[in-house]
VEXMARKE-925613 format. One record per residue (C-alpha): residue number from 1; x negated, y negated, z. Coordinates in nm, 4 decimals, always signed. Each point is the difference from the previous one (the first is absolute). Example, Ala and Ser with C-alpha at 12.3 -4.5 7.8 and 13.67 -1.06 7.14 Angstrom:
% residues 2
(1, (-1.2300, +0.4500, +0.7800));
(2, (-0.1370, -0.3440, -0.0660));
This chain:
% residues 572
(1, (-2.2862, +2.0390, +2.8336));
(2, (+0.2227, +0.1290, -0.2667));
(3, (+0.3393, -0.0258, +0.1699));
(4, (+0.0370, -0.3645, +0.0825));
(5, (+0.2611, -0.2295, -0.1433));
(6, (-0.2912, -0.1815, -0.1990));
(7, (-0.0822, +0.3324, -0.1785));
(8, (+0.3478, +0.0750, -0.0719));
(9, (+0.0475, -0.3392, -0.1568));
(10, (-0.3086, +0.0270, -0.2157));
(11, (+0.0869, +0.3538, -0.1138));
(12, (+0.3552, -0.1380, -0.1069));
(13, (-0.1621, -0.2861, -0.2063));
(14, (-0.2294, +0.2308, -0.1762));
(15, (+0.3025, +0.2394, -0.0853));
(16, (+0.1682, -0.3070, -0.1483));
(17, (-0.2830, -0.0568, -0.2496));
(18, (-0.1942, -0.2634, +0.1867));
(19, (-0.3760, +0.0091, -0.0968));
(20, (-0.1328, -0.3462, +0.1036));
(21, (+0.0552, -0.1982, +0.3220));
(22, (-0.1226, -0.3575, +0.0210));
(23, (-0.0747, -0.1910, +0.3230));
(24, (-0.2078, -0.0939, +0.2985));
(25, (-0.0250, +0.2308, +0.2920));
(26, (+0.0471, -0.1340, +0.3540));
(27, (+0.1178, +0.1225, +0.3516));
(28, (+0.3637, +0.0923, -0.0497));
(29, (-0.0659, +0.1808, -0.3264));
(30, (-0.3188, +0.1870, +0.0927));
(31, (+0.1897, +0.3410, +0.0530));
(32, (+0.1530, -0.0336, -0.3400));
(33, (-0.3368, -0.1010, -0.1532));
(34, (-0.1496, +0.3077, +0.1212));
(35, (+0.2924, +0.2139, -0.1375));
(36, (-0.0466, -0.1660, -0.3420));
(37, (-0.3759, +0.0863, +0.0373));
(38, (+0.0848, +0.3573, +0.0330));
(39, (+0.2610, +0.0011, -0.3003));
(40, (-0.0423, -0.0114, -0.3840));
(41, (+0.1153, -0.3688, +0.0065));
(42, (-0.2921, -0.2391, -0.0886));
(43, (-0.0359, -0.3081, +0.2415));
(44, (-0.1012, -0.3096, -0.1716));
(45, (-0.1488, -0.2481, +0.2546));
(46, (+0.0868, -0.3655, -0.1287));
(47, (-0.1253, -0.3173, +0.1672));
(48, (+0.3468, -0.1503, +0.0222));
(49, (+0.3270, +0.1722, +0.0261));
(50, (+0.1647, -0.2106, -0.2641));
(51, (-0.2288, +0.1206, -0.2441));
(52, (+0.0799, +0.3640, +0.0785));
(53, (+0.3673, -0.0758, -0.0533));
(54, (-0.0748, -0.1409, -0.3304));
(55, (-0.2154, +0.3033, -0.0950));
(56, (+0.2593, +0.2570, +0.1191));
(57, (+0.2767, -0.1854, -0.1939));
(58, (-0.2066, -0.0003, -0.3128));
(59, (-0.0663, +0.3852, +0.0422));
(60, (+0.3639, +0.0735, +0.0740));
(61, (+0.1288, -0.2079, -0.2989));
(62, (-0.2471, +0.1624, -0.2604));
(63, (+0.0286, +0.3754, +0.1244));
(64, (+0.3571, -0.0079, +0.1395));
(65, (-0.1103, +0.1974, +0.2953));
(66, (+0.0262, -0.0999, +0.3705));
(67, (-0.3145, -0.1925, +0.1283));
(68, (-0.0613, -0.0901, +0.3504));
(69, (-0.1422, -0.2825, +0.2141));
(70, (-0.0481, +0.0194, +0.3762));
(71, (-0.0803, -0.2840, +0.2519));
(72, (-0.0409, -0.0624, +0.3575));
(73, (+0.2535, -0.1623, +0.2350));
(74, (+0.0899, -0.3690, -0.0171));
(75, (-0.2434, -0.2005, -0.2331));
(76, (-0.1287, +0.3249, -0.1795));
(77, (+0.3388, +0.0886, -0.1517));
(78, (+0.1148, -0.3540, -0.0338));
(79, (-0.2892, -0.0636, -0.2440));
(80, (+0.1578, +0.2408, -0.2477));
(81, (+0.3214, -0.1980, -0.0403));
(82, (-0.0853, -0.2004, -0.3136));
(83, (-0.1171, +0.3067, -0.1947));
(84, (+0.3011, +0.1876, +0.1200));
(85, (+0.2298, -0.2536, -0.1374));
(86, (-0.1880, +0.0289, -0.3313));
(87, (+0.0371, +0.3956, +0.0160));
(88, (+0.3734, -0.0333, +0.0875));
(89, (+0.0986, -0.2438, -0.2694));
(90, (-0.1844, +0.1997, -0.2652));
(91, (+0.1733, +0.3204, +0.1064));
(92, (-0.3330, +0.1738, +0.0933));
(93, (+0.0357, +0.2994, +0.2310));
(94, (-0.1928, -0.0898, +0.2982));
(95, (+0.0110, +0.1000, +0.3711));
(96, (-0.1432, -0.1969, +0.2988));
(97, (-0.1037, +0.1697, +0.3010));
(98, (+0.0231, -0.2896, +0.2489));
(99, (-0.1289, +0.1130, +0.3226));
(100, (+0.1381, -0.1526, +0.3369));
(101, (-0.0910, -0.0392, +0.3428));
(102, (+0.1171, +0.2591, +0.2499));
(103, (+0.3655, +0.0071, +0.0541));
(104, (-0.0096, -0.0901, +0.3860));
(105, (-0.1440, -0.3375, -0.0792));
(106, (+0.2512, -0.0860, -0.2763));
(107, (+0.2291, -0.2837, +0.1046));
(108, (-0.2463, -0.1850, +0.2417));
(109, (-0.1605, -0.2379, -0.2564));
(110, (-0.3182, +0.2383, +0.0351));
(111, (-0.3359, -0.0899, -0.1709));
(112, (+0.0501, +0.0767, -0.3733));
(113, (+0.3611, +0.0756, +0.0365));
(114, (+0.1900, -0.0968, -0.3088));
(115, (+0.3501, +0.1263, -0.0990));
(116, (-0.1101, +0.1577, -0.3293));
(117, (+0.3279, +0.1531, -0.0729));
(118, (+0.1400, -0.3681, -0.0226));
(119, (-0.2804, -0.1596, -0.1824));
(120, (-0.0301, +0.2682, -0.2663));
(121, (+0.3553, +0.0805, -0.0944));
(122, (-0.0068, -0.2949, -0.2620));
(123, (-0.2491, +0.1924, -0.2089));
(124, (+0.0962, +0.3462, +0.0274));
(125, (+0.2776, +0.2499, -0.0955));
(126, (-0.0541, +0.1919, +0.3302));
(127, (-0.1262, -0.1342, +0.3228));
(128, (+0.0316, +0.2161, +0.3225));
(129, (-0.2056, +0.0805, +0.3122));
(130, (-0.0761, +0.3535, +0.1173));
(131, (+0.1619, -0.0254, +0.3413));
(132, (-0.0717, +0.3454, +0.1278));
(133, (-0.2284, +0.2888, -0.1029));
(134, (+0.3152, +0.1993, -0.0848));
(135, (+0.0655, -0.2426, -0.2939));
(136, (-0.3315, -0.0064, -0.1551));
(137, (+0.0504, +0.2466, -0.2794));
(138, (+0.3404, -0.1002, -0.1010));
(139, (-0.0617, -0.3590, -0.0078));
(140, (-0.3325, +0.0253, -0.1910));
(141, (+0.1859, +0.2027, -0.2564));
(142, (+0.2702, -0.2612, -0.0187));
(143, (-0.2419, -0.2555, -0.0462));
(144, (-0.1920, +0.1712, -0.2959));
(145, (+0.3290, +0.0822, -0.1447));
(146, (+0.1387, -0.3654, +0.0052));
(147, (-0.3339, -0.1289, -0.1573));
(148, (+0.0113, +0.2569, -0.2846));
(149, (+0.3730, -0.0080, -0.0721));
(150, (+0.0709, -0.3819, +0.0598));
(151, (-0.3362, -0.0851, -0.1624));
(152, (-0.1227, -0.2393, +0.2737));
(153, (-0.1815, -0.0291, +0.3394));
(154, (+0.0773, +0.2277, +0.2800));
(155, (-0.1233, -0.1134, +0.3353));
(156, (-0.0545, +0.2449, +0.2931));
(157, (-0.0814, -0.1572, +0.3290));
(158, (-0.2009, +0.2510, +0.2165));
(159, (-0.0757, -0.0947, +0.3673));
(160, (-0.3330, +0.1292, +0.1161));
(161, (+0.1369, +0.2307, +0.2755));
(162, (+0.2264, +0.1711, -0.2457));
(163, (-0.2752, +0.0601, -0.2529));
(164, (-0.2217, +0.1640, +0.2800));
(165, (+0.3022, +0.2147, +0.1311));
(166, (+0.0354, +0.3574, -0.0687));
(167, (+0.2183, +0.0848, -0.3155));
(168, (+0.3223, +0.1536, +0.0494));
(169, (+0.1225, +0.2697, -0.2268));
(170, (+0.2730, -0.1180, -0.2179));
(171, (+0.2121, +0.1392, -0.2735));
(172, (-0.1861, +0.0353, -0.3521));
(173, (+0.0872, -0.3603, -0.1272));
(174, (-0.1649, -0.0807, -0.3426));
(175, (-0.0339, -0.2949, -0.2345));
(176, (+0.2455, +0.0294, -0.2965));
(177, (-0.0492, -0.2667, -0.2604));
(178, (+0.1453, +0.1537, -0.3355));
(179, (+0.1107, -0.2679, -0.2334));
(180, (+0.3643, +0.0112, -0.1327));
(181, (+0.1129, -0.0662, -0.3699));
(182, (+0.1857, -0.2996, -0.0030));
(183, (+0.1942, -0.1709, -0.2899));
(184, (+0.3156, -0.1892, -0.0825));
(185, (+0.3338, +0.1791, -0.0628));
(186, (+0.0980, +0.0992, -0.3466));
(187, (+0.2668, -0.2683, +0.0081));
(188, (-0.2631, -0.2642, +0.0749));
(189, (-0.2318, +0.1134, -0.2514));
(190, (+0.2747, -0.0035, -0.2702));
(191, (+0.0841, -0.3484, +0.1123));
(192, (-0.3653, -0.1169, -0.0169));
(193, (-0.0411, +0.1599, -0.3381));
(194, (+0.3207, -0.1626, -0.1421));
(195, (-0.1376, -0.3522, +0.0735));
(196, (-0.3503, +0.0805, -0.1542));
(197, (+0.1397, +0.1671, -0.3016));
(198, (+0.2055, -0.3010, -0.0964));
(199, (-0.2582, -0.2734, +0.0819));
(200, (-0.2851, -0.1479, -0.1666));
(201, (-0.2858, -0.1951, +0.1383));
(202, (-0.0674, +0.2268, +0.2811));
(203, (-0.3085, -0.0424, +0.2295));
(204, (-0.1337, +0.2617, +0.2473));
(205, (-0.1484, -0.1294, +0.3125));
(206, (-0.1864, +0.2993, +0.1822));
(207, (-0.1636, +0.0085, +0.3188));
(208, (-0.2048, +0.2356, +0.2230));
(209, (+0.3076, +0.2220, +0.0497));
(210, (-0.0667, +0.1129, -0.3523));
(211, (-0.3137, +0.1865, +0.1194));
(212, (-0.0079, +0.3540, -0.1689));
(213, (+0.2536, -0.1159, -0.2566));
(214, (-0.2169, -0.1611, -0.2557));
(215, (+0.1263, +0.2235, -0.2729));
(216, (+0.3598, -0.0394, +0.0663));
(217, (-0.0371, -0.3903, +0.0258));
(218, (-0.1738, -0.0017, -0.3377));
(219, (+0.2640, +0.2182, -0.1744));
(220, (+0.2664, -0.2161, +0.1507));
(221, (-0.1654, -0.3005, -0.1475));
(222, (-0.0341, +0.1710, -0.3390));
(223, (+0.3609, +0.0888, +0.0006));
(224, (+0.1149, -0.3517, +0.0931));
(225, (-0.2549, -0.1746, -0.2100));
(226, (-0.0601, -0.1933, +0.3243));
(227, (-0.3121, -0.1914, +0.0999));
(228, (-0.1263, +0.1256, +0.3429));
(229, (-0.1252, -0.2462, +0.2712));
(230, (-0.1508, +0.1334, +0.3124));
(231, (-0.0521, -0.1132, +0.3559));
(232, (-0.3571, -0.0354, +0.1421));
(233, (+0.0460, +0.3231, +0.2040));
(234, (+0.1257, +0.1740, -0.2968));
(235, (-0.2963, -0.0756, -0.2286));
(236, (-0.1831, +0.3182, +0.0700));
(237, (+0.2762, +0.2204, -0.0944));
(238, (+0.1433, -0.1750, -0.2944));
(239, (-0.2527, -0.2274, -0.1792));
(240, (-0.1937, +0.2709, -0.1933));
(241, (+0.0937, +0.1898, -0.3171));
(242, (+0.3098, -0.2185, -0.0300));
(243, (+0.0711, -0.1974, -0.3271));
(244, (+0.3037, -0.1552, +0.1663));
(245, (-0.2129, -0.1652, +0.2876));
(246, (+0.0350, -0.3841, +0.0142));
(247, (-0.1921, -0.0359, +0.3281));
(248, (+0.0990, -0.1583, +0.3259));
(249, (+0.2196, -0.2790, +0.0848));
(250, (-0.0031, -0.2421, +0.3004));
(251, (-0.2680, -0.2684, +0.0894));
(252, (-0.2756, +0.2507, -0.0575));
(253, (+0.1479, +0.1501, -0.3189));
(254, (-0.0067, -0.1046, -0.3597));
(255, (+0.2385, -0.1760, -0.2287));
(256, (+0.1020, +0.3102, -0.2054));
(257, (+0.1328, +0.1704, +0.2981));
(258, (+0.1594, -0.3171, +0.1369));
(259, (+0.1981, -0.0744, -0.3122));
(260, (+0.0905, +0.3775, -0.0670));
(261, (+0.1884, -0.0133, +0.3211));
(262, (+0.1614, -0.3256, -0.0137));
(263, (+0.0979, +0.0022, -0.3540));
(264, (+0.1646, +0.3566, +0.0008));
(265, (+0.3639, +0.0769, -0.0068));
(266, (-0.0349, +0.3114, +0.2209));
(267, (-0.2629, +0.0646, +0.2544));
(268, (-0.0563, +0.3507, +0.1054));
(269, (-0.1830, -0.0022, +0.3545));
(270, (-0.1804, +0.3149, +0.0782));
(271, (-0.1496, +0.0608, +0.3129));
(272, (-0.0789, -0.3753, +0.0385));
(273, (+0.0619, -0.2229, +0.3054));
(274, (-0.1655, -0.3150, -0.1175));
(275, (+0.0657, -0.2705, +0.2586));
(276, (+0.0031, -0.3224, -0.1976));
(277, (+0.3475, -0.0928, -0.1085));
(278, (-0.0910, -0.2649, -0.2458));
(279, (-0.1596, +0.2604, -0.2254));
(280, (+0.3310, +0.1865, -0.0619));
(281, (+0.2433, -0.1021, -0.2784));
(282, (+0.3065, -0.1817, +0.1091));
(283, (+0.2225, +0.0937, -0.2842));
(284, (-0.0947, +0.3559, -0.0879));
(285, (+0.1753, +0.3313, +0.1073));
(286, (-0.2468, +0.1636, +0.2622));
(287, (+0.0079, +0.3704, +0.0539));
(288, (-0.2038, +0.1123, +0.2968));
(289, (-0.1210, +0.3492, +0.0960));
(290, (-0.2069, +0.0607, +0.2997));
(291, (-0.0697, +0.2868, +0.2467));
(292, (+0.0578, -0.2243, +0.2905));
(293, (+0.3659, -0.1067, +0.0292));
(294, (-0.0818, -0.3206, +0.2045));
(295, (-0.2042, -0.1396, -0.3150));
(296, (+0.3258, -0.0042, -0.2171));
(297, (+0.0938, -0.3583, -0.0699));
(298, (-0.1921, -0.1588, +0.2855));
(299, (-0.2247, -0.2200, -0.2163));
(300, (+0.2754, -0.1062, -0.2681));
(301, (+0.3489, +0.1125, -0.0549));
(302, (+0.0410, +0.3015, -0.2289));
(303, (+0.2814, +0.1263, -0.2070));
(304, (-0.0635, +0.3625, +0.0739));
(305, (-0.2227, +0.1451, +0.2847));
(306, (-0.0735, +0.3633, +0.0163));
(307, (-0.2244, +0.2013, +0.2322));
(308, (-0.2462, +0.2574, -0.1414));
(309, (-0.3567, +0.1165, -0.0574));
(310, (-0.0996, -0.1842, -0.3162));
(311, (-0.1433, +0.3234, -0.1815));
(312, (+0.2917, +0.2110, +0.0861));
(313, (+0.2547, -0.2728, -0.0803));
(314, (-0.1626, -0.0642, -0.3470));
(315, (-0.0059, +0.3594, -0.1062));
(316, (+0.3713, +0.0072, +0.0698));
(317, (+0.0668, -0.3378, -0.1664));
(318, (-0.2075, +0.0395, -0.3200));
(319, (+0.2349, +0.2543, -0.1631));
(320, (+0.2845, -0.2334, +0.0453));
(321, (-0.1873, -0.2980, -0.1821));
(322, (+0.0477, -0.0704, -0.3669));
(323, (-0.3185, -0.0916, -0.2041));
(324, (-0.0096, -0.3883, -0.0485));
(325, (-0.1272, -0.0992, -0.3485));
(326, (-0.0515, -0.3750, +0.0328));
(327, (-0.3601, -0.0703, +0.1148));
(328, (-0.0108, -0.3872, -0.0485));
(329, (+0.0424, -0.0539, +0.3609));
(330, (-0.2776, +0.2400, +0.1003));
(331, (-0.2309, -0.0912, -0.2691));
(332, (-0.0096, -0.3755, +0.1039));
(333, (-0.0783, +0.0623, +0.3497));
(334, (-0.2594, +0.2833, -0.0867));
(335, (-0.1680, -0.2351, -0.2422));
(336, (-0.0200, -0.2702, +0.2449));
(337, (-0.1479, +0.2270, +0.2734));
(338, (-0.2747, +0.1387, -0.2409));
(339, (-0.0937, -0.3472, -0.0998));
(340, (-0.0301, -0.1032, +0.3844));
(341, (-0.2143, +0.3007, +0.0554));
(342, (-0.2279, -0.0520, -0.2894));
(343, (-0.0482, -0.3573, +0.1002));
(344, (-0.0991, +0.1058, +0.3600));
(345, (-0.2462, +0.2649, -0.1075));
(346, (-0.1618, -0.2509, -0.2269));
(347, (-0.1467, -0.2173, +0.2819));
(348, (-0.3799, -0.0558, -0.0218));
(349, (-0.2388, -0.2311, +0.1627));
(350, (-0.1821, -0.2775, -0.1815));
(351, (-0.3570, +0.1031, +0.1121));
(352, (-0.2010, +0.1932, +0.2563));
(353, (-0.0122, -0.2700, +0.2507));
(354, (+0.3720, -0.0604, -0.0032));
(355, (+0.2047, +0.0456, +0.3275));
(356, (+0.2019, +0.3242, +0.0371));
(357, (+0.3743, -0.0091, -0.0051));
(358, (+0.2052, +0.2331, +0.2096));
(359, (+0.1677, +0.1374, -0.3137));
(360, (-0.3274, +0.0571, -0.1842));
(361, (-0.1447, +0.1781, +0.2979));
(362, (+0.3020, +0.2350, +0.0187));
(363, (-0.0102, +0.0738, -0.3769));
(364, (-0.3665, +0.1070, +0.0098));
(365, (+0.0829, +0.2269, +0.3069));
(366, (+0.2809, +0.1510, -0.2025));
(367, (-0.2303, +0.0647, -0.2851));
(368, (-0.2465, +0.2032, +0.2061));
(369, (+0.1955, +0.1555, +0.2846));
(370, (+0.0818, +0.3791, -0.0232));
(371, (+0.3169, +0.1014, -0.1959));
(372, (+0.1482, +0.1414, +0.3215));
(373, (-0.1135, -0.2634, +0.2367));
(374, (+0.2023, -0.1124, +0.2947));
(375, (+0.0343, -0.3872, +0.0562));
(376, (+0.0920, -0.1739, +0.3196));
(377, (+0.0329, -0.3833, +0.0010));
(378, (+0.0217, -0.2493, +0.2636));
(379, (+0.3220, -0.2135, -0.0064));
(380, (-0.0361, -0.3236, -0.2152));
(381, (-0.2018, -0.0638, -0.3142));
(382, (-0.1897, +0.3242, +0.0244));
(383, (+0.3433, +0.1925, -0.0118));
(384, (+0.1232, -0.2068, -0.2895));
(385, (-0.2921, +0.0456, -0.2196));
(386, (+0.0041, +0.3791, +0.0788));
(387, (+0.3604, +0.0268, -0.0989));
(388, (-0.0447, -0.2090, -0.3167));
(389, (-0.3409, +0.1246, -0.1171));
(390, (-0.0518, +0.3367, +0.1261));
(391, (+0.1237, +0.2819, -0.2446));
(392, (+0.1184, +0.3110, +0.1762));
(393, (+0.0340, +0.2389, -0.2959));
(394, (+0.2019, +0.2484, +0.1978));
(395, (-0.2927, +0.1121, +0.2109));
(396, (-0.0799, -0.3019, +0.1831));
(397, (+0.1753, -0.1441, +0.3018));
(398, (+0.0239, -0.3437, +0.1488));
(399, (+0.0830, -0.0939, +0.3545));
(400, (+0.0807, -0.3392, +0.1442));
(401, (+0.2215, -0.1431, +0.2857));
(402, (+0.2741, -0.0914, -0.2404));
(403, (+0.2946, +0.0361, +0.2500));
(404, (-0.1592, -0.1064, +0.3203));
(405, (-0.2422, -0.2583, -0.1434));
(406, (-0.2843, +0.0320, +0.2601));
(407, (-0.3607, -0.1067, -0.0082));
(408, (-0.2773, +0.2700, +0.0452));
(409, (+0.1689, +0.3061, -0.1222));
(410, (-0.2428, +0.0541, -0.3071));
(411, (-0.3190, +0.1373, +0.1518));
(412, (+0.1849, +0.1854, +0.2652));
(413, (+0.2333, +0.1600, -0.2460));
(414, (-0.3030, +0.1061, -0.2108));
(415, (-0.1166, +0.1809, +0.3244));
(416, (+0.3091, +0.2192, -0.0005));
(417, (-0.0042, +0.0505, -0.3754));
(418, (-0.3594, +0.1232, +0.0154));
(419, (+0.0559, +0.2229, +0.2806));
(420, (+0.2869, +0.1913, -0.1537));
(421, (-0.1648, +0.0033, -0.3576));
(422, (-0.3646, +0.0279, +0.0571));
(423, (-0.0764, +0.1090, -0.3681));
(424, (+0.1588, -0.3190, -0.1402));
(425, (-0.1373, -0.3419, -0.0427));
(426, (+0.1533, -0.2541, +0.2338));
(427, (-0.0227, -0.3669, -0.0537));
(428, (+0.0928, -0.2750, +0.2177));
(429, (+0.0680, -0.3405, -0.1430));
(430, (-0.0452, -0.2065, +0.3142));
(431, (+0.0663, -0.3656, +0.0496));
(432, (-0.2695, -0.1821, +0.2107));
(433, (+0.2769, -0.0783, +0.2699));
(434, (+0.1435, +0.3425, +0.0057));
(435, (-0.3386, +0.1726, +0.0231));
(436, (-0.1131, -0.2393, +0.2855));
(437, (+0.3014, +0.0829, +0.2054));
(438, (-0.0915, +0.3670, +0.0312));
(439, (-0.3629, -0.0213, -0.0695));
(440, (-0.0833, +0.2401, +0.2768));
(441, (+0.1286, +0.2869, -0.1972));
(442, (-0.2588, -0.0180, -0.2442));
(443, (-0.1746, +0.1924, +0.2625));
(444, (+0.2528, +0.2798, -0.0441));
(445, (-0.1159, +0.0559, -0.3582));
(446, (-0.3527, +0.0720, +0.1202));
(447, (+0.0981, +0.2085, +0.3100));
(448, (+0.2280, +0.2186, -0.1987));
(449, (-0.1923, -0.0233, -0.3269));
(450, (+0.2843, -0.1108, -0.2037));
(451, (-0.1391, -0.1236, -0.3343));
(452, (+0.2526, -0.2699, -0.0730));
(453, (-0.1025, -0.2795, -0.2321));
(454, (+0.0995, -0.3418, +0.1289));
(455, (-0.0121, -0.3255, -0.2125));
(456, (+0.0521, -0.3248, +0.1839));
(457, (+0.1810, -0.2970, -0.1924));
(458, (-0.1613, -0.2850, +0.1726));
(459, (+0.1626, -0.3127, -0.0952));
(460, (-0.0769, -0.1474, +0.3320));
(461, (+0.3677, -0.0442, +0.1183));
(462, (+0.3233, +0.1567, +0.0619));
(463, (+0.0810, -0.0439, -0.3645));
(464, (+0.3585, +0.1019, -0.0100));
(465, (+0.0848, -0.2127, +0.2843));
(466, (-0.1532, -0.3035, -0.1659));
(467, (+0.2042, +0.0503, -0.3078));
(468, (+0.3057, +0.0101, +0.2131));
(469, (-0.0953, -0.3249, +0.1644));
(470, (-0.0895, -0.1839, -0.3285));
(471, (+0.3290, +0.1147, -0.1463));
(472, (+0.1799, -0.1762, +0.2926));
(473, (-0.1907, -0.3121, -0.0793));
(474, (-0.2257, +0.0376, +0.2896));
(475, (-0.3759, -0.0550, +0.0108));
(476, (-0.1208, +0.3213, +0.1327));
(477, (-0.1018, +0.0311, +0.3664));
(478, (-0.1604, +0.2753, +0.2104));
(479, (-0.0407, +0.2287, -0.3028));
(480, (-0.3906, -0.0393, -0.0521));
(481, (-0.2391, +0.2986, +0.1053));
(482, (-0.3579, -0.0345, +0.0710));
(483, (-0.1131, +0.3479, -0.1179));
(484, (-0.3351, +0.1770, +0.0591));
(485, (-0.1697, +0.1969, -0.2651));
(486, (+0.2123, +0.3045, +0.0334));
(487, (-0.2621, +0.2029, -0.1829));
(488, (-0.2442, -0.0557, +0.2628));
(489, (+0.2535, +0.0717, +0.2654));
(490, (+0.0632, +0.3316, -0.1653));
(491, (-0.3632, +0.0875, -0.0078));
(492, (-0.0271, -0.0925, +0.3752));
(493, (+0.2897, +0.2544, +0.0632));
(494, (-0.1656, +0.2747, -0.1963));
(495, (+0.1893, -0.0387, -0.3381));
(496, (-0.1429, -0.0713, -0.3395));
(497, (+0.0423, -0.3828, -0.0453));
(498, (-0.0498, -0.2569, -0.2756));
(499, (+0.1257, -0.3541, -0.0963));
(500, (+0.0585, -0.1293, -0.3506));
(501, (+0.1092, -0.3462, -0.0996));
(502, (-0.0672, -0.0423, -0.3809));
(503, (+0.2004, +0.1708, -0.2849));
(504, (-0.3237, +0.1337, -0.1693));
(505, (-0.0869, +0.2045, +0.2908));
(506, (+0.3536, +0.1324, +0.0711));
(507, (+0.0416, +0.3082, -0.2218));
(508, (-0.3447, +0.1683, +0.1064));
(509, (+0.0754, -0.0821, +0.3674));
(510, (+0.3265, +0.1759, -0.0385));
(511, (-0.1527, +0.3056, -0.1790));
(512, (-0.2585, +0.0323, +0.2747));
(513, (+0.2574, -0.0576, +0.2758));
(514, (+0.2397, +0.2741, -0.1255));
(515, (-0.2887, +0.2428, -0.0387));
(516, (-0.1064, -0.0087, +0.3655));
(517, (+0.0433, +0.3397, +0.1723));
(518, (+0.1128, -0.1563, +0.3285));
(519, (+0.2079, -0.2838, +0.1183));
(520, (-0.0935, -0.3043, -0.1984));
(521, (+0.1014, -0.3794, +0.0152));
(522, (-0.0349, -0.2488, -0.2860));
(523, (+0.0465, -0.3593, +0.1092));
(524, (+0.1288, -0.2190, -0.3012));
(525, (+0.0193, -0.3684, +0.0130));
(526, (+0.3147, -0.0693, -0.2001));
(527, (+0.1467, -0.3358, -0.1506));
(528, (+0.1944, -0.1546, +0.2970));
(529, (+0.2116, -0.2076, -0.2375));
(530, (+0.1692, +0.2911, -0.1841));
(531, (+0.3745, +0.0017, +0.0554));
(532, (+0.2446, +0.2682, -0.0092));
(533, (+0.2126, -0.1146, -0.2857));
(534, (+0.3773, +0.1058, -0.0154));
(535, (+0.1700, +0.1191, -0.3189));
(536, (+0.0630, -0.2904, -0.2302));
(537, (+0.2408, -0.1644, -0.0038));
(538, (+0.0594, +0.1039, +0.3730));
(539, (-0.1386, -0.2999, +0.1715));
(540, (+0.2718, -0.1190, +0.2440));
(541, (+0.0699, -0.3732, +0.0023));
(542, (-0.0989, +0.0004, +0.3769));
(543, (-0.3401, +0.1507, -0.0993));
(544, (-0.0657, -0.2615, -0.2743));
(545, (+0.0907, -0.2888, +0.2104));
(546, (-0.2142, +0.1458, +0.2897));
(547, (-0.3012, +0.0418, -0.2310));
(548, (+0.0422, -0.3543, -0.1145));
(549, (+0.0179, -0.1298, +0.3648));
(550, (-0.3108, +0.2015, +0.0798));
(551, (-0.1824, -0.1387, -0.2870));
(552, (+0.0799, -0.3689, +0.0848));
(553, (-0.0930, +0.0732, +0.3801));
(554, (-0.3143, +0.1921, -0.0911));
(555, (-0.1199, -0.3072, -0.2222));
(556, (+0.0885, -0.2293, +0.2804));
(557, (-0.2212, +0.2032, +0.2451));
(558, (-0.2908, -0.0083, -0.2511));
(559, (+0.0501, +0.3518, -0.1349));
(560, (+0.0082, -0.0907, -0.3728));
(561, (-0.2618, +0.2550, -0.0844));
(562, (+0.2115, +0.2787, +0.1524));
(563, (+0.2832, -0.1086, -0.2288));
(564, (-0.2053, -0.0065, -0.2969));
(565, (-0.1441, +0.3579, +0.0782));
(566, (+0.3324, +0.1423, +0.0587));
(567, (+0.1286, -0.1265, -0.3392));
(568, (-0.3142, +0.1260, -0.1866));
(569, (+0.0460, +0.3428, +0.1614));
(570, (+0.3729, +0.0493, -0.0488));
(571, (+0.1027, -0.1750, -0.3193));
(572, (-0.0867, +0.1723, -0.3176));
């Protein structure tokens, strides 16, 4: 029983560091499932494979170790695809064991036959089928090594008859995933330093590529007297203990970060691949440093582009930089950011019967969550409120589908986070649409006793989509959601559940919810008219015109009350 290809494959995964495998068993993977059962790898039985891929992506992204998914032939492995795109775009090391029908039936349009190699190549850094038992060990090693070194998804397609075949003796291939030290050449560093040393009004724009380089980025900002804006994915690594921080830019950012970037003379891009070109300065000199050479200059033309790990690069660059003395540019933008933060924190409710805004809900959660809590938010308004109003403090982490932009990743990602960090508080900020999409995996929290805390932002609609339609001058269509009492749904599934709709009940409800020993769901009815406001004065002419056209159309359709509520909720 212990000398089949399935056993060899699982042993190789375990040796490569895999501790968890997410999936649903079925005919073509039964042999592999039994091998996993005999191993030290934990099997997490999800209710939908997409949830398993999201969970694996979150675990891999948080821990940096290889995490696995496994699925049956045809439909089973296809269900992983959306979560695999999420993992691959976030550079999470994930391996999918995609089992296949037996080899003799391939090519005949057999039942459940799908060319998985062709389908899954678009969301992976490695995608190969084990064609013979003699290839099993070497290809499994290659898949693991690709996922770890290229930081992405590896797909290993395994026909059922190969998994069941006797394992062959192969040379002792092993996974090697040591990380090299990469920085620009001395000549490049001298050229970068020369520009920075003779320039004023410098802004740093730092992204997720700065993970592990917090102190070096702050020291660089101090040396240059430069305000530092950060991307949404860079928030966790750069926002805390940073007197030079001026927040995010972009549609979900704030005015301080927006102006610090657009008003600078020199922009130093560090590990940032922000996609929206309209938020880059047109006249500034741009210097970009990134570990991925393909990121250099692909969003906006740059004067100098250099390849390097941010921490190692800044360690070598800092001795070359002169201390700047003029703090006027820095002080103006830091002051603006501090004012905006203070204004946001001052939000209150008028009385105990008031409706609950999504921002107010998030701020109360921020106040009572553990100092090292992990947050996973659904794409849309829940993710925006998390990024704007959850303080990370260097110990918390935040996760959302910021590169792929998919619905339903919040709760499923929380499953993976809780599985790999059982002693930490894991909080899911779920949209009503996102939670409903993978609602069945609430049962996974019960089956595997994963004590995640889920809060549902129930605005009764696909809120972000509705904002997009209004900004285009359209009366929203097909965005409304008829929701159940999710608290009662949770109770029926075996979780703790509760619903709250009045501001006066919110804080006690949040304390009770967070104190539950097991999985718990708090359904909060939030104000449906709250908009995501872009940084002033960044409101495009098209959006202004669109909102005006929407207002006129809504009035003509008898929706004047909606217009009034929207104005009251969003205009101070």
